[in-house]
Legacy VTK file of the C-alpha trace (Angstrom):
# vtk DataFile Version 3.0
C-alpha trace
ASCII
DATASET POLYDATA
POINTS 64 float
62.492 284.446 286.973
65.155 286.613 288.428
68.550 286.425 286.656
70.428 285.752 289.898
68.076 282.900 290.771
68.675 281.336 287.346
72.433 281.549 287.873
72.196 279.940 291.315
69.999 277.118 290.006
72.355 276.582 287.076
75.334 276.421 289.436
73.556 273.911 291.682
72.668 271.692 288.708
76.232 271.826 287.336
77.626 271.012 290.782
75.263 268.042 291.148
76.160 266.699 287.698
79.903 267.041 288.320
79.597 265.397 291.730
77.600 262.499 290.276
80.047 261.973 287.422
83.080 261.994 289.701
81.446 259.412 291.971
80.590 257.221 288.991
84.077 257.450 287.490
85.934 256.899 290.758
87.571 253.458 290.776
86.113 250.904 293.141
88.157 250.157 296.252
90.413 247.148 295.966
89.058 244.012 297.628
90.641 243.079 300.919
93.465 240.597 300.458
92.734 237.542 302.577
95.400 235.329 301.023
92.720 232.980 299.720
93.623 233.575 296.083
97.268 232.740 296.689
96.306 229.517 298.463
94.026 228.459 295.587
96.686 229.210 292.980
99.357 227.297 294.879
97.019 224.284 295.161
96.311 224.406 291.439
100.016 224.587 290.622
100.818 221.708 292.975
98.126 219.502 291.386
98.987 220.299 287.754
101.615 217.905 286.341
102.634 220.371 283.621
103.362 223.187 286.060
104.410 221.332 289.226
108.123 220.880 289.882
109.648 217.695 288.502
110.641 216.508 291.978
106.996 216.353 293.049
105.840 213.750 290.542
105.693 209.947 291.001
108.264 209.371 288.246
110.813 211.780 289.655
114.238 210.843 290.944
113.228 211.468 294.555
110.341 208.968 294.325
112.568 206.082 293.196
LINES 1 65
64 0 1 2 3 4 5 6 7 8 9 10 11 12 13 14 15 16 17 18 19 20 21 22 23 24 25 26 27 28 29 30 31 32 33 34 35 36 37 38 39 40 41 42 43 44 45 46 47 48 49 50 51 52 53 54 55 56 57 58 59 60 61 62 63
């Protein structure tokens, strides 16, 4: 084959490999924040007696 053709093919292959690797290593886009996670966490905290504020429990001073 012609030397120039080999160089062009080599450059195309290197470009394709670099492009593929950069696409693979690019971080995924962050998921859209819908606020659902915050709502779930706040429900879990409210229902957990070890984490919930003392004033929320049945034995608290406000419940007496």
